[in-house]
N, C-alpha and C positions, 0 to 999 in steps of 0.2 A: 857526462852526457845527459842533458836534460830532456832529450827527445826519446829515450827508451820507453817502451810501452809500460804504462802504469795503470793499475786497476782504477776503474771509475769511482769505486767506493773510497779508495785512499785519496784520490784527487778531491772528492767531495768533502771529506773530513778535513783535509788540509785547507780547502777553500773557506770552510767555516772559521778556522783559526785566523786566516789572513783577513777576512772581511770583518771579523769581530774587532780586530785592532782598529779599524776605521772608526768604529763607534767610540772606543776608548779614547783615541786621539782627539776626535772632534769634541767630545764632552769636556775633556780637560783643557785642550788648547783654546777652543772658541768660547765655551760657556764659563768655565771656572776662571781661566786666566785672561780671556779676551773680554768678557762682559762683566763678570762679577768683581774680579780683582781691581780693575781701574776705579770702579765706583767706590769700593771699600777704601782704597788708598786715598781717593779724593776726599772722602768724609773724614778720615783720620789725619790727613795732612794736607789741608786745602791750600796752604801757602806755598808748599814745595812740591805739590803733586806732579805738575807737568815736567819739571826738571828731573825729578827722581824717576818717573816712569820712562821718559825718553832716554835718560842715561842708562837705565837698567836694560832697556831694549837694545841700545847701541852696543853695550859691552857684550851682551849675550850673542848678538849677531856677529860681532867680530870674532869672538871665541869659536862660534859655530863654524864660521867660514874658514878659519885656520885649522881647527882640529878635525872636523868631520871628513875631509878628503883622505887624510892619513888613517883615521880610525876605520873608515870604510875599506881602505885597501888592506889593512891588517886583518879585520874580521873576515874579509873575503878570502884572503890567502890562507888563513889558518882554519877556515871552516867554522868560524865563531859567529856567523851572521845571526842564526836563530837565538842562541844563548845570549848574545849581546843585545838583541832586540828585546828579549824578555827582561833582562837585568835593567836596561835603561828605561824600559816602560814602567817597571815597578819603582824605580828611583823617582820618576816623574810623579807617580801616584803618591809616594811617600812625601814628596815636597808639598803636595796638596793637603795631605793629612796634617803635616806640621803647620801649614798656613792657618788651619782651623784653630790651632792653640796659640795664635799670636796674641790673643787677649790676656794671656797669662802675664805679659810684660806690662807693668804699670807705668814704666818710664817710656814716654813718647818717642824718644830718640832710639832706644833699644828696640822698641816695637817697629819703628821704621826700618832699622837695619835688618831686622828679622824678615819684614815684608820683602825687601830687596833681595836678600839671600835666597829665600824660598822661591821667589819668582825666577831668579837667575838659574838656580838648580833645575827647576821644572822645565824652563825653556831649553836649556842646554841638553838635558837628557831626553826630553820628548822629541826634540829635533833629531837626536842621534837614533832614537828608536824608530821614528818614521822613516829615516834613511834605510835602516836595516830591514824594516818591513817591506819597503818598496823593492829592495834588492831581492827579497825572497820570491817576488813575482816570477823571476827567471827560472824557478824550480817547478813551475807549472807547465803543462803542455802549451806550446805556442798558440794553438788555435783558440784557447780560452782566456789568454792573458788580457786582451783588450776588453772582453766582457767583464772579467773580474775587476779590472781597474775602473771601468765606468760604473759598474754596480756599486763598488765600494765608495766612489765619489758621490754618487747620487744618494746613497744611504747616509753618508756623512752630512750632506746638505740637509737631508730630511731630519736627521737627529738634531742638527743645529736649530732649524726652524721650529721643530716641535719643542725643544728644550726652552728656547727663548719665549715661545708663546705660552708655555706652562708658567714660566716666571712672571710673565706679564699678566696673565689672566687669573692665576690662583693667588689669593691673598695669603701672605705668610706673616706670622707673628714671631716675636722673640721667644726663644726657648732657653731657659736658664739664663746664662749670661751671654748667649749668642744672639747677635742681631739677626733680623730677617734675611739679610744678604748672606751672612755666614751660615745660616741654616740651609740655604740653598746650596752653598759650597759643600756642606756635609752630605746633602742628598746626592748631588751629582758626583762627588768623589766616591761615594758608596756604590753608585751605579757603575762608574768606571771600573772599580775594583771587581765587582761581580762579573762584568762583561769581559774583564781581562783574563779570566780563568780559561775560556776556550782558546785564547791565543797560543796556549801550549800545543794546540793541534797543528800549528804551522809546520810546513815541511822542514826537515832537518837539513841544514846546510852541510856541504862537504868541502874539505880542504882542497885547494888547487894541487894538481899533481906536479911534483917536482922530482927529478931524478937525483936523489941524495947519494946513491950508492951506499957505501959503508961509512957511517959517521956517527958522532955522538949527538945527543939531543940538543946540546948547546950550539953545536955547529949547524944543525938543521935550522934552529931558530935564527941564527945569524944569516944563513943562506936565504931564508924567507924574507927577512928584513931587508937584505941587500937587493933581492928581486923587487920588492915593493919600491924602494928608492930608485932603482934603475928604471922601473916602469913609469914612475912620476917624471923622471928626467927625460925619458924618451918622448913623452908628450910635448916637451918643449923642443928637444933636439930635432924631432922629425917634422916640425912645422914646414920647413922648406921643401922637403923631399917626398913626404908621404901624403897622398891625396886624401885618404880616409882621416888622417889626423887633422889636415887642413879643414875638411868638412866639419869635423867635430868642433874645432875652435870657432868656425863661422856660426855653427848652431848655438854654441854657448854665448857668443857675442850677441847674437840676435835674441836669445832667451833672456839675457840680462835686461834688455829694454822692456821685455814683458814682465819680468819679476820685480824689477825695481819700483815701478809705479804701484804694482799690487801690494808689495810689502810696505812701501811708503804710506799708501792709503790705509791699509788695514791696521797697521801698528801705530802710526804717528798722527794721522789726521784726527781719528776719534779722540785721542788723549788731549789734543789741543782744543777740540770742540768742547769736551767735558770741562776743561779748565776755564775756558772763556765764559761759558754759560752756567757753570756750576750745576750741571744737571744731575739728578738723582739716578738710582739704579733703574727704576721703571722707565724713565725717559731714555736712558741709555739703551735699554733692551728694545724699546720701540724703534729707535733710530737704527 
């Protein structure tokens, strides 16, 4: 029951953790992987940049679409939403750290494979973590959920704009063997790691209540997995008879028309633009 009275101090502390994640996600997703990574990839592999970047995005999007609905159901049923959010968040940060050391590969093909692997890992796990963080919004009192959601979104946009302006306006030189773009990756990955610490203040998720009666742990696990599968099948079976299920499907169908152009533009159009005009990091940031 998410509507039980909760102390305002506890809600405030939980809100700090929930909002902090918005900064972590936007710094990594938009700045490191959205702005800096394509430009670095284009410099290192100008002939194959567009194909590699689009293929990497396509594969991660397909994997995300297939895996996340089931992962979300499992974490929700077992009460693993918070711990899953934190684990996937830090795997995404780790992928950004590994990306920094891509220069250790002297072979261009190995370096390219490493680029794609780190990008795929980061995108898959960051999308999983943002799904879990969004799910944790249900653990806050209903009257503040919209405020928290809007505040986190506006804060995320502000972080994006501020970060991109910083890259554009502040000149950066190579440090040791790291290019200026990679130095920015180091800086923003470090910021994301520091800001990720308060995300541990997120509300602790609880397992769904199921009447197990007397049974073993293995049987309890099987019962939960069976309930998850049945719940998924019910969303298909009840399309004809249940009005709420029908409304949900209509909403998802409509939302698809909203999300597809957004995803198509933000992920694919910029990479084509970069490839056609061979623009550098600063031009990319400006656009």
